[in-house]
N, C-alpha and C positions, 0 to 999 in steps of 0.2 A: 446611684446614690439614694440612701434611705429617704432623704427629704423629698426627693422626686416622687417616690412611692406614696408617701403620706399626702402629697399634694393631690394625687388623683384617687387615693383610697383612704378617706378619713378614718374608716373603721380600724385601719392598721395603727392609727395614732392611739386609739384606746387600748388595743391589744398590747402594743409596746409599752404603754404607760403601766398597765396592770402587771405585765411581766417584770417591769423594772422594780416594782415594789418588793420583789423577791430576791433582788440582786444584793449581795453583801458588799460592804465597803471595799473589801479586797479585790473584788472583781470589776471595779470600775475601769473603763478604758478611755483612751485618748481619742483624737479626732478620727482616726481610721475606723474605729468601732465604737464611736462615742455613744453615750446613753441617748435614748430617744424620748425621754420624758418631755412633756410639753409645758414645763414651767416657763414663765417669761411673759412677754408681751404686756408689758404693762403700760400702763399709762399713769405713772406716778404723778405726773404733773397735772393730769386732767381727771384722774379718777375720783378726787374728793372735792368737787365743785359744790359750793353750798349756797342756799338761800337765794334771794333776789328775784325769784320767779313771780310773775303776775298770776292771776287766776288761770289755771290750766286744767284741762280735763283728763290728761294722760291719754288722750285719743290721738295716737301717732299715725301719721300717714307718710308713706314714702314719697319723696319729692319726684316730680315727673322726670327730671334730668338724671336721677339716681338709677343705677349705681355709677360711681365715678371710677374710671380706670386708673390703676396705679401700677407698681412694679410687680415682680414675681414673688408670690407667697408673702403677702403683707402680714406681719406679726403684731404690730403695735401702731396705734394712732394717737396723736397729741394735737390739741387745739390751742391756738393763740393768734393774736394779731401780728402776723409775720411781715406784712408789707406796709404797716403804718397807716392804713386807711380807716381804722376804727371798727372793722368787723373781724370775725373769727375765722382764720384760715386753718388748714390742716397740714400736718407733716406725718408721713407714713413710712415706717421702717420696713423695707422689703428684704426678707431673709435671703432668698435665692438669687435675686439680681444684685444684692449687696449695695443697695442705694436707698436714698430717701426721696420720695415723691412729695413735692410741694404743690398743694391745691389752693389756689386763691379764691376767696369768697367774693361773689359779685354783690354782696350786701343782702341778698334775699335767700341765701342758702344754696345757690347754684355755684358750681366751681369750674375753674379752668386751670390746667397745669401751668405753672410758672415757666417762662421761656428758658430759664437756667436749669430747670428740673429735668431729670433726676440728679440729685447730688450724690456722688460716690462716697462710701464710708468703708468701714473695715469688713472683715469676713463674717458673714451671716449675722447681721444685726437682729437682735431679738427684742430690744426695748429702746424706746425713744423718750426723752424728756425735754422740756422746753423751759428756758429761763433766761434772764439777762445775765450771761456769764462773764462778759467783758465790761460791764458797767457803762455802756454807751447809750442805754435807753431803749434799745430794740431787743427782740427776743431771739436768742441763739438756740442751738440744738446740741444734744449729746446722745450718742447711741452706744449701747453695750453690745459688743461684737463677740458672739459666742466662739467662733472658731479661731479668731486671731488674738483672743485673750487681751482685749484692750477696749478703750473707749475713744471714739472719734468726737472731736469738738468742732462744730461748724459755726462760724461767726456770720451773723447776719449783716449785710451791707446797708440795711435800713429799708430796703424795698422788697425783701423776700428772696433775694439770691444769696448764696452762702459761699464762703471759702473756708477751707480747713485751717484751723489755728496753727501757727508755726510749731508749737510744742506738741501738737497732736500727731499720732494717737498717744494716749496715756495708758501705760501698762497697768493691768489689774491681775486678779487671780485667774484660775483655770476654769473655762466654760462660764463666763459671766452671762447671766440670763436676764437680769433686770437691774435698772438703776433708779435711784430716787435723788431728787435735788432739794436742797434746803441749806440754810446757813447753819452749819454744824459746829463751827468754832466761834460763833458770835462776834465776827469781825465785820459783818455787814455785807459780805458777798456770798454768792451761792456756791456751795460745795456739792460733792457727789458721794453717794454711798452705793456700792455695786455688790450685788449678791453673786458669789462665785460657787457654782454648783459642784464642781469637782474638788475644790480645796476646802469646802465646808466653812467658808468664812465670808466676811464682808470687807471690801477694800474701802477705806476712807480717803478721798482725794480732796485736799484743801486747795481752794482757789486763791491765787496770789492777788486777785483783784482785777486782772486783765484777761482772764480766761485761760491761763495756763495753770497747771495743777502739780502739786507734789503730795506724795503719800504721807499721811499723818504718822508720826513716830510710833504710835501704839498700834497702827494698822499692819496686817489685817486683824479684824476682830472675829473670834470664833462664833459661829452662828448655826449650830445644829448639824444635822446630817443631810447634805445635798440641798442647800438653800436655793430657792428658785424665785422668790418674790420678796421685795423689801418696800416698806413705806416709812416715811419720816414724818413725825408729828410730836408735839409735846404730850407725852403719855403720862408723865408723873406730876404735871402741874407746876414745875419749877421754872418754866419760862424758856428752857432750851429744847432743842429738837432731838428726840429720842428715835429709836428704830424698832420696828417690828419686822421679823424675818420668818417667812413660812418655809418649812423644809419637807423633804420627802418622807420623813419619819412621822408625819402627821402631827407636827408640833409647830408652835410659833415661839420663837425666841424673842424676848424683850430686852433690848440693850439700852440702858440708861446713860444719857450723856452727862459727863462731869462738868460741862460748860465750856470746854475748850476743844471738843471734838474727839476725845477719847471716851471709851464706853466700858461699862461693866454690866454683867447680866443681872437682871432683877431677881431678888430672892425667890419670887414665886414662879419664875421662868424655868423651863419652858411651859407654855400653856397648850393643852391638848386640843387637836382639831379633828375633823373627819378625815377620811381616806384621801391621800394625795392632794393636799391643799395646793391650789394652782396659782391663785392671785388673791391678794388681800388689799383692802383699802381702809384708811383710818378716817373716821368722821364721828361727830357727836350724834349718835343714832337714837339715844334715849332722852335727849333734851336736858341733861343735867349739867352741861358745861364742860365735860371732859371728853376725851377722844376714845371712842370705842373702835372695834375692829369687825369688819365683815369679810369673810373668807369663803371663796368658792372651792368646793371639794370635787375634784375632777371625776373620780371613779364612783362617788356616791350620788352624783347628780343633785347635790344639795348646797345650800349656803348656810354657814354657821355665823352666829352673832355672839361676840364676846364683849360683855359690858365691863367697862373700866370702873374700878372702885374709887378712882380719883388720884391714886398714888402709883398707878402703873401695874397693878395686879388685876386679873380679869376673871370673870365667871361667866359661864355660858348662860345666855338669856333663856328663860323658861320656855319661850316659844320657838327656840332653836333646836335642831336645824330646820330650815325652810326648803321644801322641795322646789327645784327649778327645772330647767330643761335638760336635755341629753348632752352630757359632756360640757359642763360649764367651764369656761376658760378665762373669761375676763369680767370685771365688775367695775361699775362706776357709781358714786354716790352723789346725789344732787336733789334739791327740792323740785320734783317733777310736776307736782300738782298745786304748788303755790300755797300750801298750808303751813309752811314754816318748818316742817320736819323733813329730814333727809331720807329720800327714797332711794331705791337701788335699781340699776339696770344690769342684767347679766347676759353676756353673749354665750350661746350654747353651740359649740362647734359641730355637733353631730346631727342636730335636727333643724339647722338653718333658721333658728328663731332667737329672738331676744325676749327674755322674761322681765317684765316690769313688776317690781314689788313695792307696794304702797306701805309707808310707815304709819302705824296706828298712833304714833305720837310718843310711845314709851319704849321704842326699840323693837317692838314686835312687827312682823310684816305679813301682809296678805298679798296673794297674787292678783294683780290688777289687769294685766294684759300678757298675752303671749304673741309676740309680733313676728310674722313671717318676714324674711328679708329676700330680696331678689338675688342676693349673693349666695355663694356656696361656702359653708364653713366659717360662720361668724366667730371671730377669735378674740377681738379686742374692741372695747367700746369706750367712747368719750362722751360726756354729757356737758353741753355748752349751748349758748344761744347762737344758733347759726343763721337764723333768718331775721334777727333784729327786732323781734316782737316782745322781748322781755322774759320769755320762758325758756326752759332748757330742752333743747333738741338732742338727738343722738347721732353720732357718726360711728359706724361699725366697720371694722376692717375684716374682710372676708378672705380667709386663708387660701381657699382652693380656687376661687374665681378671679383673684387678682384685682379686686376692686373694693370700693368703700360705699356702703349703703347710707343714705341720708334720710333719717326719720324725723319729720317735723312734728312738733308738739302743737296740737290744736286746742 
């Protein structure tokens, strides 16, 4: 199986990704010979954590108990209080073992696996998001499952163990690589948007309020050529949640929400990016009150900053692109140094490092740290306060060593 090869030979991941840029639409294949691009792994729910940090130095240190073992080929990590004890736990989607590992936080950033973990999900989960999907007050999970073309809904029993929702799995398009969670139809519950790599679209799943979903009548929404990453945010300032979708053609499609969960492409869309945009995050990067975009470009080893003009059209920041590490695959936005501006952390799968980019305050970035991880193949990163001291730490899912690195912000 190709995924097994990539697990032990990460350089094959880059080669296959670069080759895929030359594949035409008509030559796309199904599961037996499916594309091997490495879109996905997101962390839509944890990638845009903002503010709230106390004074921090961006001096990260790996916790003594790190790395934490998880399942086989972890693609995506999300953070939330899963067991209701007030600290931030971790949920990790493992592609090859086709399950989710639940890591309970002891309150100081050390973790132990929940007794009910791992939780089985669909075929080859590539992305995990966390939200209260059934409106009972605790945090549930949803995974986008690449090979089974569906989304698994895991309901939390309140203590961090999960059961699959009776209506799950929910069908979506072909080769779903990433999901985003937000209230898309303005009815007060959390819906899902799923980027489908093979069918060039985004499936909109409306929540009925109890964690079961039905596809919106206008869904699927066209979204470029081979979309692989999706973020939900109010991009045009009208109060509802829009979508930004990165695709293999080095573009970002901007889909404006009409207020009820149907979408139309922004007149200025698509917005150009660098080669093979792999993951994007929406956050106010230049401090002007609207939501900008940060996009890691896998084959260019760079990060691109797109500034929002306030109405959902974008222009590249003068200081963009920003060099990062080798094979950037995941990005998280958070105030890492406590100055009120949104910094960025980038997981680089090929050199086993996490790049820390400090925001200058106007959306320009300078490299502050390049952190080595004890894991092999850092692929996804979440920024959250793991040790309870008020600043943002990092959890990094390592694709090839089957573990999660915990980097504590000092």
